[in-house]
Residue frames relative to the residue before (quaternion, step in Angstrom):
aa qw qx qy qz dx dy dz
M 1.0000 0.0000 0.0000 0.0000 0.00 0.00 0.00
E 0.5354 -0.6234 0.4815 0.3049 3.48 -1.28 0.60
S 0.4616 -0.6886 0.4802 0.2867 3.57 -0.93 0.90
K 0.5542 -0.6146 0.4562 0.3271 3.53 -1.15 0.74
N 0.7449 0.3546 -0.1987 0.5291 3.61 1.16 -0.63
S 0.2711 0.8108 -0.4872 0.1782 3.57 1.18 0.47
L 0.4084 -0.6798 0.5523 0.2570 3.54 -1.21 0.61
I 0.5423 -0.5221 0.5103 0.4158 3.52 -1.36 0.00
V 0.0301 0.8124 -0.5760 0.0854 3.59 -0.57 1.15
D 0.1297 -0.7571 0.6341 0.0884 3.57 -0.99 0.88
A 0.3028 -0.7211 0.5889 0.2038 3.51 -1.35 0.17
V 0.1340 -0.7900 0.5958 0.0549 3.54 -1.06 0.79
I 0.0402 -0.7876 0.6148 0.0097 3.56 -0.94 0.92
T 0.2440 -0.7419 0.6024 0.1649 3.57 -0.91 0.89
W 0.0354 0.8099 -0.5793 0.0850 3.58 -0.97 0.88
V 0.0008 0.7456 -0.6664 -0.0057 3.49 -1.27 0.71
D 0.2728 -0.7105 0.6244 0.1758 3.51 -1.20 0.64
G 0.1697 -0.8370 0.5172 0.0560 3.54 0.01 1.38
N 0.5731 0.5862 -0.3777 0.4305 3.53 1.29 -0.10
D 0.5183 0.6569 -0.3921 0.3822 3.54 1.27 -0.40
P 0.4724 -0.6981 0.4691 0.2634 3.65 -0.66 1.13
K 0.6347 0.5280 -0.3292 0.4583 3.61 1.02 -0.82
H 0.6496 0.5166 -0.3159 0.4597 3.58 0.99 -0.79
R 0.6541 0.5077 -0.3063 0.4696 3.57 1.01 -0.88
E 0.6446 0.5149 -0.3231 0.4637 3.55 1.01 -0.80
K 0.6410 0.5217 -0.3252 0.4595 3.56 0.97 -0.82
M 0.6816 0.4913 -0.3009 0.4511 3.55 0.94 -0.87
S 0.6292 0.5647 -0.3375 0.4139 3.57 1.04 -0.79
Q 0.5994 0.5752 -0.3543 0.4293 3.59 1.19 -0.44
Y 0.7645 0.3611 -0.1728 0.5053 3.60 1.20 -0.49
I 0.6546 0.4889 -0.3278 0.4744 3.60 1.20 -0.15
A 0.4910 -0.7011 0.4447 0.2638 3.51 -0.86 1.00
D 0.7676 0.2891 -0.1460 0.5531 3.59 0.83 -1.02
K 0.2827 -0.8011 0.5067 0.1465 3.59 -0.09 1.33
N 0.6116 0.5719 -0.3482 0.4215 3.61 1.06 -0.63
S 0.6092 0.5883 -0.3509 0.3996 3.56 1.12 -0.62
L 0.5028 0.6589 -0.4197 0.3700 3.59 1.27 -0.30
S 0.7127 0.4191 -0.2478 0.5050 3.59 1.20 -0.46
N 0.4427 0.7062 -0.4551 0.3132 3.60 1.28 -0.06
K 0.6096 -0.5890 0.4026 0.3455 3.52 -1.10 0.75
S 0.6624 0.5230 -0.3094 0.4382 3.59 0.92 -0.88
V 0.6706 0.4726 -0.3086 0.4814 3.58 1.11 -0.70
R 0.6526 0.5183 -0.3145 0.4544 3.53 0.94 -0.84
M 0.6014 0.5641 -0.3580 0.4382 3.62 1.08 -0.70
R 0.7033 0.4825 -0.2729 0.4451 3.56 1.02 -0.75
Y 0.8069 0.3426 -0.1415 0.4599 3.53 1.01 -0.85
D 0.6476 0.5259 -0.3432 0.4315 3.59 1.05 -0.64
Q 0.1049 -0.7839 0.6116 0.0183 3.56 -1.27 0.59
I 0.1786 -0.7608 0.6112 0.1259 3.51 -1.26 0.42
D 0.7015 -0.5000 0.2411 0.4469 3.56 0.92 1.05
E 0.2368 0.7761 -0.5492 0.1999 3.61 1.07 0.62
I 0.5635 0.6418 -0.3781 0.3572 3.59 1.04 -0.67
E 0.6142 0.5544 -0.3548 0.4353 3.59 1.08 -0.70
F 0.6796 0.4793 -0.2834 0.4775 3.58 0.96 -0.87
S 0.6038 0.5619 -0.3477 0.4458 3.55 1.08 -0.69
V 0.6462 0.5128 -0.2876 0.4865 3.54 0.96 -0.99
K 0.7069 0.4653 -0.2820 0.4519 3.57 0.72 -1.09
S 0.6234 0.5493 -0.3506 0.4322 3.59 1.01 -0.64
I 0.6372 0.5155 -0.3052 0.4849 3.54 1.13 -0.71
L 0.6647 0.5008 -0.2978 0.4677 3.55 0.90 -0.91
K 0.7157 0.4543 -0.2579 0.4636 3.57 1.00 -0.75
Y 0.8290 0.2858 -0.0944 0.4713 3.56 0.85 -0.97
A 0.7293 0.2851 -0.2247 0.5799 3.59 1.25 0.04
K 0.0768 -0.8587 0.5063 0.0214 3.60 0.58 1.16
F 0.6110 0.5812 -0.3463 0.4110 3.57 1.21 -0.39
V 0.5320 0.6408 -0.3990 0.3836 3.61 1.26 -0.34
R 0.3940 -0.7508 0.4902 0.2020 3.53 -0.76 1.08
N 0.7955 -0.0203 0.0868 0.5994 3.58 0.62 -1.23
I 0.1949 -0.7200 0.6470 0.1580 3.57 -1.31 0.42
F 0.1270 -0.7836 0.6072 0.0341 3.55 -0.83 1.14
I 0.1662 -0.7692 0.6120 0.0786 3.49 -0.88 1.04
V 0.1837 -0.8125 0.5496 0.0639 3.60 -0.47 1.22
T 0.1619 0.8040 -0.5418 0.1842 3.59 -0.57 1.17
D 0.4997 -0.6574 0.4914 0.2769 3.55 -1.37 0.17
N 0.7945 -0.3175 0.1732 0.4878 3.54 0.04 1.27
Q 0.5640 0.5639 -0.3955 0.4555 3.55 1.01 0.87
T 0.1733 -0.7605 0.6156 0.1121 3.57 -1.28 0.36
P 0.4358 -0.6713 0.5095 0.3160 3.62 -0.80 0.85
D 0.6720 -0.5435 0.3443 0.3666 3.57 -1.20 0.70
F 0.7105 0.4936 -0.2804 0.4159 3.54 0.86 -0.92
L 0.7103 0.4058 -0.2543 0.5158 3.58 1.30 -0.10
K 0.4706 0.7208 -0.4205 0.2866 3.55 1.22 0.03
D 0.6076 0.4609 -0.3489 0.5447 3.58 1.23 -0.35
I 0.3408 -0.8048 0.4466 0.1916 3.56 0.00 1.30
E 0.6961 0.4729 -0.2923 0.4542 3.58 0.74 -0.97
K 0.6498 0.5093 -0.3123 0.4699 3.55 1.00 -0.78
A 0.6403 0.5418 -0.3080 0.4490 3.52 1.03 -0.92
K 0.6583 0.5180 -0.3121 0.4483 3.60 0.99 -0.89
K 0.6802 0.4841 -0.2793 0.4742 3.53 1.09 -0.76
E 0.7836 0.3620 -0.1882 0.4685 3.62 0.79 -0.98
Y 0.7952 0.1695 -0.0897 0.5752 3.58 1.17 -0.59
P 0.0022 -0.8676 0.4968 -0.0221 3.57 0.67 1.12
T 0.7358 0.3981 -0.2353 0.4948 3.55 1.19 -0.44
V 0.5449 0.5722 -0.4005 0.4639 3.57 1.30 0.39
F 0.0112 -0.8228 0.5661 -0.0494 3.60 -0.75 1.05
I 0.3599 -0.7087 0.5667 0.2169 3.58 -1.14 0.77
V 0.0928 -0.7720 0.6280 0.0318 3.59 -0.96 0.94
D 0.2958 -0.7820 0.5216 0.1702 3.57 -0.63 1.06
H 0.6314 -0.5408 0.3897 0.3963 3.60 -1.16 0.54
K 0.6066 0.5812 -0.3634 0.4027 3.57 1.04 -0.77
T 0.6331 0.5478 -0.3337 0.4334 3.60 1.08 -0.70
I 0.7525 0.3804 -0.2325 0.4848 3.63 0.72 -0.92
F 0.6629 0.4637 -0.2996 0.5057 3.63 1.28 -0.33
E 0.2451 0.7723 -0.5354 0.2383 3.60 1.23 0.42
G 0.7900 0.2113 -0.2138 0.5344 3.58 -0.74 1.13
Y 0.7513 0.2966 -0.1845 0.5599 3.63 1.28 -0.15
H 0.2308 0.8315 -0.4857 0.1393 3.54 1.18 0.52
Q 0.5307 0.6328 -0.4077 0.3895 3.63 1.26 -0.32
Y 0.6811 0.4738 -0.2904 0.4767 3.58 1.21 -0.40
L 0.5743 0.5511 -0.3858 0.4665 3.62 1.27 0.22
P 0.5420 -0.2053 -0.8149 -0.0092 1.49 -2.14 1.30
T 0.2082 -0.7684 0.5907 0.1316 3.53 -1.23 0.45
F 0.1744 -0.7833 0.5906 0.0849 3.53 -1.05 0.75
N 0.5432 0.6315 -0.3371 0.4388 3.48 1.31 0.53
S 0.3732 -0.7662 0.4851 0.1959 3.54 -0.42 1.26
L 0.6114 0.5603 -0.3493 0.4362 3.59 1.11 -0.59
S 0.6445 0.5050 -0.3072 0.4849 3.58 1.11 -0.71
I 0.6570 0.5156 -0.2949 0.4643 3.55 0.97 -0.91
E 0.6725 0.5091 -0.3045 0.4425 3.56 0.88 -0.91
S 0.6140 0.5899 -0.3343 0.4041 3.57 1.18 -0.63
L 0.7619 0.3486 -0.1843 0.5137 3.57 1.23 -0.42
L 0.3138 0.7643 -0.5070 0.2457 3.59 1.20 0.31
Y 0.6158 0.5799 -0.3560 0.3972 3.61 1.04 -0.77
K 0.6612 0.5188 -0.3072 0.4465 3.65 1.25 -0.27
I 0.3600 0.7149 -0.5110 0.3133 3.57 1.26 0.27
P 0.4751 -0.6776 0.4799 0.2913 3.60 -0.82 1.03
N 0.8620 0.1093 -0.1357 0.4759 3.54 -1.13 0.94
L 0.3223 0.7264 -0.5240 0.3065 3.60 1.22 0.52
S 0.4530 -0.6774 0.5015 0.2906 3.57 -0.96 0.82
E 0.6456 -0.5221 0.3909 0.3973 3.57 -1.26 0.46
H 0.7520 0.2600 -0.1659 0.5825 3.58 0.91 -0.77
F 0.1257 0.8089 -0.5649 0.1042 3.61 -0.68 1.01
L 0.3748 -0.6929 0.5756 0.2191 3.54 -1.34 0.46
Y 0.1623 -0.7792 0.5939 0.1175 3.59 -0.99 0.78
F 0.1041 -0.7775 0.6202 0.0038 3.53 -0.86 1.14
C 0.3185 -0.6227 0.6591 0.2762 3.52 -1.29 0.51
D 0.5923 -0.6212 0.3518 0.3735 3.61 -1.05 0.53
D 0.6664 0.4577 -0.3367 0.4828 3.60 1.21 0.14
F 0.5018 0.5908 -0.4451 0.4484 3.54 1.29 0.55
F 0.0290 -0.7808 0.6241 -0.0057 3.51 -1.11 0.79
L 0.4185 -0.6595 0.5501 0.2955 3.52 -1.18 0.53
A 0.3606 -0.7814 0.4816 0.1658 3.56 -0.83 1.02
N 0.7974 0.0031 0.0487 0.6015 3.55 1.07 -0.81
N 0.7356 -0.4132 0.2771 0.4598 3.60 -1.26 0.09
T 0.1153 -0.7706 0.6257 0.0378 3.55 -1.02 1.00
K 0.2032 -0.7339 0.6312 0.1471 3.50 -1.37 0.30
V 0.7118 -0.4566 0.3139 0.4316 3.56 -1.24 0.37
E 0.6746 0.5357 -0.2890 0.4178 3.56 0.92 -0.86
D 0.5381 0.5748 -0.4180 0.4531 3.59 1.27 -0.09
F 0.7637 0.3260 -0.1735 0.5294 3.59 1.23 -0.39
F 0.8048 0.0813 -0.0253 0.5874 3.62 0.99 -0.74
I 0.0975 -0.7814 0.6154 0.0335 3.53 -0.83 1.01
E 0.7999 -0.1130 -0.0076 0.5894 3.62 -0.43 1.23
G 0.7528 -0.4159 0.2157 0.4623 3.54 0.88 0.94
K 0.6507 0.5361 -0.3169 0.4344 3.55 1.21 -0.30
P 0.5102 -0.6791 0.4186 0.3213 3.64 -0.80 0.87
V 0.3326 -0.6781 0.6162 0.2236 3.54 -1.18 0.70
I 0.1649 -0.7759 0.6059 0.0608 3.57 -0.69 1.14
R 0.1754 -0.7888 0.5820 0.0917 3.59 -0.63 1.06
G 0.5042 0.6202 -0.4649 0.3809 3.50 -0.46 1.29
G 0.2850 -0.7439 0.5720 0.1955 3.51 -1.28 -0.24
W 0.5878 -0.5896 0.4317 0.3471 3.54 -1.23 0.66
T 0.0233 -0.7965 0.6004 -0.0679 3.57 -0.92 1.08
K 0.5251 -0.6398 0.4668 0.3115 3.54 -1.15 0.64
F 0.5204 -0.5864 0.4988 0.3695 3.60 -1.17 0.50
Y 0.6761 -0.5324 0.3404 0.3790 3.52 -1.21 0.67
E 0.6695 0.5236 -0.3013 0.4322 3.58 0.98 -0.87
D 0.6809 0.4601 -0.2780 0.4974 3.55 1.29 -0.27
I 0.6237 0.4650 -0.3397 0.5285 3.55 1.35 0.16
F 0.4492 -0.7568 0.3911 0.2693 3.54 -0.29 1.30
H 0.7186 0.4589 -0.2920 0.4332 3.65 0.72 -0.97
K 0.6186 0.5371 -0.3421 0.4603 3.55 1.17 -0.61
K 0.6352 0.5340 -0.3105 0.4636 3.57 1.08 -0.79
I 0.6603 0.5045 -0.2899 0.4748 3.54 0.97 -0.96
K 0.6537 0.5325 -0.3124 0.4376 3.58 0.90 -0.92
Y 0.6582 0.5210 -0.2993 0.4536 3.54 0.98 -0.87
L 0.6551 0.5180 -0.2960 0.4635 3.57 1.02 -0.95
V 0.6509 0.5188 -0.3081 0.4607 3.58 0.97 -0.92
Q 0.6588 0.5166 -0.3041 0.4546 3.57 0.92 -0.92
K 0.6567 0.5179 -0.2925 0.4637 3.50 1.01 -0.90
L 0.6915 0.4732 -0.2849 0.4656 3.62 0.93 -0.84
L 0.7551 0.4151 -0.2309 0.4519 3.60 0.83 -0.95
K 0.8030 0.2811 -0.1332 0.5083 3.61 0.95 -0.73
N 0.3021 -0.7457 0.5287 0.2704 3.56 1.17 -0.31
K 0.0741 0.8791 -0.4666 0.0629 3.48 1.21 0.80
K 0.3922 -0.7063 0.5410 0.2337 3.53 -0.87 0.95
V 0.5193 -0.6721 0.4490 0.2776 3.50 -1.03 0.96
K 0.0224 -0.8075 0.5888 -0.0260 3.61 -0.68 1.03
Y 0.5351 -0.5802 0.4954 0.3628 3.48 -1.38 0.32
S 0.0114 -0.7608 0.6485 0.0222 3.53 -1.21 0.69
H 0.6583 -0.5287 0.3542 0.4020 3.55 -1.15 0.55
N 0.7132 0.4569 -0.2814 0.4509 3.60 0.78 -0.96
K 0.6294 0.5096 -0.3393 0.4785 3.61 1.04 -0.70
G 0.6342 0.5302 -0.3385 0.4497 3.61 1.02 -0.68
L 0.6124 0.5260 -0.3356 0.4854 3.59 1.13 -0.66
Q 0.7317 0.4629 -0.2545 0.4307 3.54 0.84 -1.01
T 0.5987 0.6112 -0.3619 0.3701 3.59 0.97 -0.87
V 0.7329 0.4179 -0.2567 0.4715 3.61 0.79 -0.90
A 0.5811 0.5597 -0.3833 0.4495 3.58 1.15 -0.67
K 0.6584 0.5050 -0.3153 0.4605 3.62 0.95 -0.86
K 0.6241 0.5566 -0.3217 0.4441 3.55 1.06 -0.87
L 0.7177 0.4196 -0.2372 0.5026 3.62 1.10 -0.74
G 0.6368 -0.6122 0.3099 0.3516 3.57 1.24 0.25
F 0.4697 0.6749 -0.4583 0.3374 3.57 1.19 0.24
T 0.3539 -0.7229 0.5488 0.2259 3.58 -1.25 0.54
K 0.7214 0.1633 -0.1784 0.6489 3.54 1.40 0.08
Y 0.2500 -0.7733 0.5547 0.1783 3.54 -1.23 0.14
V 0.4756 -0.6399 0.5168 0.3118 3.59 -1.26 0.41
H 0.2522 -0.7646 0.5800 0.1242 3.57 -0.62 1.13
I 0.1051 -0.7889 0.6045 0.0352 3.55 -0.81 1.06
D 0.3258 -0.7373 0.5640 0.1793 3.57 -1.21 0.48
H 0.7136 -0.4623 0.3336 0.4071 3.53 -1.35 -0.18
T 0.3716 0.6744 -0.5394 0.3408 3.52 0.36 1.36
P 0.6294 -0.5158 0.3955 0.4258 3.64 -1.20 0.48
A 0.3410 -0.7447 0.5464 0.1748 3.55 -1.10 0.84
A 0.2975 -0.7219 0.6021 0.1665 3.57 -1.03 0.88
L 0.0472 0.8530 -0.5108 0.0961 3.61 -0.40 1.20
R 0.2392 -0.7515 0.5896 0.1742 3.54 -1.19 0.40
K 0.5195 -0.6926 0.4174 0.2759 3.56 -0.79 1.04
N 0.7000 0.4936 -0.2841 0.4309 3.50 0.92 -0.97
T 0.5144 0.6130 -0.4274 0.4207 3.63 1.23 -0.33
Y 0.6882 0.4592 -0.2771 0.4886 3.59 0.98 -0.81
V 0.6252 0.5610 -0.3404 0.4225 3.57 0.93 -0.97
Q 0.7095 0.4697 -0.2696 0.4509 3.58 0.74 -1.06
Y 0.6951 0.4900 -0.3066 0.4274 3.56 0.91 -0.81
F 0.7101 0.4691 -0.2546 0.4593 3.54 0.98 -0.88
E 0.5571 0.5666 -0.3921 0.4635 3.54 1.26 -0.39
Q 0.7256 0.4193 -0.2279 0.4958 3.59 1.06 -0.78
N 0.7872 0.2243 -0.0831 0.5685 3.56 1.25 -0.59
P 0.0164 -0.8584 0.5126 0.0121 3.63 0.69 1.02
E 0.5929 0.5882 -0.3585 0.4171 3.57 1.16 -0.57
M 0.6335 0.5415 -0.3305 0.4431 3.54 1.17 -0.58
L 0.5993 0.5215 -0.3529 0.4942 3.56 1.16 -0.54
D 0.6783 0.5097 -0.3009 0.4355 3.54 0.80 -1.05
R 0.6100 0.5740 -0.3314 0.4342 3.56 1.09 -0.82
N 0.7558 0.4171 -0.2166 0.4559 3.58 1.01 -0.74
I 0.7499 0.4041 -0.2377 0.4668 3.59 1.12 -0.48
K 0.5812 0.6369 -0.3736 0.3420 3.63 1.15 -0.19
H 0.6637 0.5050 -0.3165 0.4519 3.59 1.18 -0.30
R 0.3918 -0.7383 0.5039 0.2179 3.57 -0.73 1.07
F 0.7590 0.1835 -0.1189 0.6133 3.55 1.22 -0.47
R 0.6722 -0.5124 0.3161 0.4309 3.62 -1.11 0.54
H 0.0738 -0.7884 0.6105 -0.0157 3.49 -1.07 0.92
H 0.5840 -0.6364 0.3836 0.3267 3.57 -1.04 0.81
E 0.6047 0.5689 -0.3618 0.4240 3.60 1.22 -0.31
Q 0.5812 0.6231 -0.3633 0.3768 3.51 1.23 -0.45
Y 0.2287 -0.7493 0.6079 0.1294 3.57 -1.32 0.32
S 0.5903 -0.5634 0.4560 0.3551 3.51 -1.40 0.33
I 0.3815 -0.7334 0.5120 0.2334 3.62 -0.66 1.05
Q 0.6144 0.5283 -0.3523 0.4684 3.61 1.10 -0.54
S 0.6229 0.5298 -0.3288 0.4725 3.56 1.05 -0.74
L 0.6024 0.5652 -0.3437 0.4467 3.57 1.07 -0.83
A 0.6946 0.4755 -0.2605 0.4729 3.55 0.81 -1.13
N 0.6585 0.5272 -0.3232 0.4290 3.58 0.89 -0.82
H 0.7264 0.4388 -0.2508 0.4658 3.55 0.86 -0.92
L 0.5781 0.5341 -0.3783 0.4871 3.59 1.23 -0.40
E 0.6465 0.5002 -0.3250 0.4755 3.60 0.98 -0.82
I 0.6569 0.5029 -0.3287 0.4556 3.58 0.96 -0.70
K 0.6072 0.5493 -0.3360 0.4654 3.59 1.05 -0.75
N 0.7375 0.4041 -0.2127 0.4976 3.54 1.03 -0.88
N 0.3696 -0.7392 0.4723 0.3063 3.62 1.28 -0.11
T 0.4817 0.6215 -0.4578 0.4148 3.52 1.00 0.95
F 0.5728 0.5691 -0.3741 0.4562 3.55 0.66 1.10
T 0.1794 -0.6961 0.6683 0.1913 3.51 -1.45 0.13
L 0.2194 -0.7782 0.5728 0.1350 3.56 -0.85 0.97
N 0.0711 -0.7841 0.6164 -0.0127 3.53 -0.90 1.09
K 0.3081 -0.7893 0.5082 0.1540 3.59 -0.58 1.14
D 0.6189 0.5468 -0.3440 0.4469 3.54 1.27 -0.26
Y 0.3095 -0.7793 0.5144 0.1795 3.61 -0.35 1.15
K 0.1571 -0.8166 0.5293 0.1680 3.61 1.11 -0.72
L 0.4366 0.7266 -0.3749 0.3754 3.47 1.26 0.82
V 0.1353 -0.7123 0.6795 0.1123 3.52 -1.25 0.68
Y 0.0905 -0.8450 0.5267 -0.0207 3.53 -0.39 1.27
F 0.0940 -0.7760 0.6230 0.0297 3.56 -0.94 0.97
Q 0.1121 0.8005 -0.5850 0.0668 3.56 -0.83 0.89
N 0.7764 0.3070 -0.1578 0.5273 3.58 0.97 -0.95
Y 0.1424 -0.8367 0.5282 0.0268 3.51 -0.18 1.40
K 0.4948 0.6427 -0.4261 0.4008 3.57 1.32 0.23
K 0.5091 0.6501 -0.4160 0.3810 3.55 1.27 -0.20
P 0.6952 -0.5000 0.3088 0.4139 3.59 -1.17 0.55
F 0.6444 -0.5357 0.4151 0.3542 3.52 -1.19 0.71
L 0.6597 0.5452 -0.2900 0.4283 3.51 0.96 -1.02
W 0.5943 0.5628 -0.3371 0.4652 3.56 1.13 -0.75
I 0.6754 0.4855 -0.3027 0.4653 3.61 0.84 -0.92
K 0.6642 0.5097 -0.3157 0.4465 3.57 0.91 -0.84
F 0.6318 0.5467 -0.3083 0.4550 3.49 1.08 -0.89
K 0.6839 0.4993 -0.2767 0.4543 3.54 0.92 -0.98
L 0.6496 0.4939 -0.3193 0.4818 3.59 0.99 -0.74
A 0.6401 0.5116 -0.3290 0.4694 3.64 0.97 -0.80
G 0.6242 0.5720 -0.3309 0.4168 3.58 1.04 -0.70
I 0.5845 0.5839 -0.3697 0.4252 3.58 1.17 -0.63
E 0.6859 0.4928 -0.2856 0.4530 3.54 0.94 -0.83
K 0.6836 0.5035 -0.2772 0.4498 3.57 1.14 -0.69
D 0.7692 0.3341 -0.1556 0.5221 3.54 1.05 -0.86
K 0.1975 -0.8193 0.5308 0.0894 3.56 -0.14 1.32
N 0.5307 0.6102 -0.4245 0.4071 3.57 1.22 0.00
K 0.5928 0.5310 -0.3683 0.4806 3.57 1.28 -0.31
L 0.1416 -0.8261 0.5446 0.0308 3.57 -0.57 1.22
F 0.8130 0.2731 -0.0993 0.5046 3.60 1.05 -0.65
I 0.1109 -0.7590 0.6373 0.0738 3.51 -1.19 0.64
C 0.0446 -0.7422 0.6657 0.0637 3.55 -1.12 0.73
M 0.0420 -0.7680 0.6387 0.0189 3.54 -0.89 0.96
Q 0.0966 -0.8488 0.5198 0.0045 3.48 0.30 1.40
S 0.8604 0.0961 -0.0896 0.4923 3.53 -1.16 0.86
L 0.1358 0.8369 -0.5181 0.1130 3.53 1.02 0.82
N 0.5862 0.5849 -0.3685 0.4225 3.57 1.18 -0.47
Q 0.6380 0.5031 -0.3322 0.4790 3.62 1.28 -0.17
C 0.4742 0.6889 -0.4306 0.3394 3.60 1.28 -0.08
P 0.5146 -0.6243 0.4838 0.3337 3.66 -0.99 0.82
E 0.6460 -0.6094 0.3060 0.3429 3.53 -1.01 0.88
E 0.6507 0.5276 -0.3403 0.4271 3.58 0.86 -0.79
K 0.6809 0.4786 -0.2586 0.4903 3.52 1.01 -0.96
L 0.6258 0.5345 -0.3399 0.4551 3.56 1.06 -0.72
I 0.6177 0.5386 -0.3456 0.4571 3.59 0.92 -0.85
Y 0.6734 0.4928 -0.2951 0.4655 3.61 0.91 -0.89
I 0.6634 0.5008 -0.3109 0.4608 3.60 0.89 -0.88
K 0.6686 0.4984 -0.3036 0.4609 3.62 0.91 -0.87
K 0.6119 0.5363 -0.3413 0.4707 3.57 1.08 -0.71
W 0.6457 0.5137 -0.3092 0.4728 3.52 1.04 -0.89
L 0.6617 0.5003 -0.3195 0.4581 3.62 0.91 -0.83
H 0.6344 0.5077 -0.3412 0.4727 3.60 0.97 -0.72
S 0.6581 0.5191 -0.3183 0.4429 3.58 0.94 -0.90
K 0.6931 0.4957 -0.2730 0.4465 3.59 1.00 -0.87
Y 0.8329 0.3033 -0.1053 0.4507 3.56 0.79 -1.00
D 0.6230 0.5554 -0.3702 0.4078 3.62 1.11 -0.38
């Protein structure tokens, strides 16, 4: 049920159809190694199998308090919204927002193929509510949620726990040094490094590690910070592809809220996470069945679903249709 004291809350989903030949052609103009366009690691990031439809439907079904859903993309439209008249009738609160809109004033950085850059400007979506939820397109709501699962008295709920920086963890430090010596490993961006980078920048001695769950964010948190630190915005949006200098925009918001004591920390992720589809079929069936039994689980992430073997994928998509249609 919707809370009597609920805020106005919107949801934002970033999405790209990496299967689109026009998108691949656009990307090929900016990538040095054309052969890498077919690499598994690249395809995992950009390819999709219509997960966005289930993400939207899960919000409509299990987050009745959400006012509007904004899908941020690059001149593309998900298949389930391509019939304009049908979309207006069945999804009147779902809107497409083009990269050009949020990159207003920064068009020199377009086109971009970098989710970190795109996420950094979500707060510029026209008519976006002050309080909003950010979903990747492989995030789904598992069961009924309420405003207070994301915001308590207007303050964001941060799902995570305090963790040491890598340089303060002995085995992490040794591992990095060995890799650097043996392989001359090129510095790359990673999720955990992106979380830590900005926490260090803000003066923390530890950081809050977050997982693959929707983020509860406040627009003004970004506005105030970037007005005072415009170079930090430029640092994150100028790279067309992921770069080790970048940081997690969610981590920035989280640690700003912590500095201002405007947050609630919850260590329970309430997450069911899928990533390794090589595991036995029975394991996948058991995990999906558990979602229906455990109403405490609120979030599902099915990462890299395009890498799932066909037989298992057919079963998973049938389950998704059954749950959300």
